[in-house]
N, C-alpha and C positions, 0 to 999 in steps of 0.2 A: 281395133285393138286399144287397150289402155297403155299408160306410160310404162308400167312393168314390163309388158310384153315387147313394147318397142325397144326398151333397153336391152332386153335379152336378145332380140334380133341382132342388135348391134355387137353384143358380147360374143355371139357366136358367128359373126361375119368374117372371121378369119383375122381380126385384128385384136390386138391385146389393150384394149381400151380400159378394162376394169380388172383389178385383182380379185375384188369381192363385191357381192352385191346382197342387200337384203331388200326383198320386194314383197308386196302384198298386191295381189291381182285378183279382185272379185270374180272375174269371169272364170277362173280356173275351177271354181265349185261346180260348175256346170258341164264340165268336159266329159267325164265318165260316169257310167251308171253306178259305180261303187261310191263316188263322192255325193251323188243325188241320193243314193239309198241312206247314207249317213245323215242327211238332212231331212230325210222323210219325203222326198220327192219320188215321183214315179220314174222308173228306169227309162222311159221314153217319154218326152214331153216337149211341148213348144217352148223354145227359150224365152219367147216374148211374154209368157205366162208365169215365169219364175217370181217369187215374191219380191226380190231386189228390183226387177225391172218394173213391175207393177207399182211398187212403192215410189220409184223414181218418176214414174209417168204421173203421179199425183203430187208432185212437189210444187210448191208454190214458186213461181218464177219472176213475179214483178211486185214492186212496191212503189209507193208514191214518192218516198224520199230514201236517202241512204240511211238515214237514222232509223227509219221504220224497218229496212232491211235488217240492220244490225240488231235491233230489238227483237224482231221476229226470229231470226237465225239464232241468237244466243240463248234464246228461250227453249230451243230444241235439245233433248238430252244428247244427241250426237255432237252438237257444236258446243254445248255448255261444258263438255269434258275437256275441251281444247285448252291449251295454253292461250291466255288472251292475245299474246302476240301473234300467234298462229291464226287465230280468228281475225284480227285486224289485217293481217296480209291477205287472207282470203277475201275479205270485204273489199280490199283495195284492187286485187286482180281478178276475183271472181264474179264481182258484181259491177256492171257497167252502166254509164249514163250519167246524165246531169239533170237534177230535178227527179223525175221519175226514173227508177233504176230497174234492171233486170239481170238475171244470172247470165254470165258470159256464155256458158255452155247450157244450152237449153235442156230441160228434162227429157225430150224426145231424143236428142242426140245422145245424152248420157245413157239412157235406156238401151239405145241401139248398141252403144259400146259394151254395156254390161251383157247383152244378149250375144255378142259375137263370139265369144268362146276364144280359146287359145289354138293355134294350128297345131295339127297332131305332129307334124314335123319338128316343130319347136319343143313339144313335149318329149318326143323320142330323144333329142339331143340333150335335154336336161336330164333324162333318165340314165343316158350313157356318160354323163360328165362331159359332153362337149365333143 
C-alpha cells in the first residue's frame, strides 16, 4: 500500500491522530469496475497491466551522477511542474548513492505498490465515515 492508505489505516485504528486529511492514492483508481470503466479500462484486468504500472516499470532508475539525475528528472513534464524546492527535496531523499546514483524506490517496488489496490475493508470504512 501507498502512504495515503497507510495513513488511513492509522486514522481508523481507533485513535484520534488526525482531524482532517487530504490524500491522493493512485491505487484507488483500480479498485472497482466503475473506476476502471471511467478510465476506459476493461472491468476485469490484471493490475500489473495497468498503464500506471507499465509506465512505472519503464522508468529510468540509475544515472552516472546526481547532476545527471537532476537534469533528467527536471526535464520530464511530471517533475518540471513541481516547485523547485520540492524537486530538490525529492533528489535529496529519493535518489541515493555517491558518484553513480539510483532511485531509492526501485521501479519494480513502486509498480507493485501501484498494483496492490486498497483493501475493501478500508474502503467500506471510508464509505460509512469510520
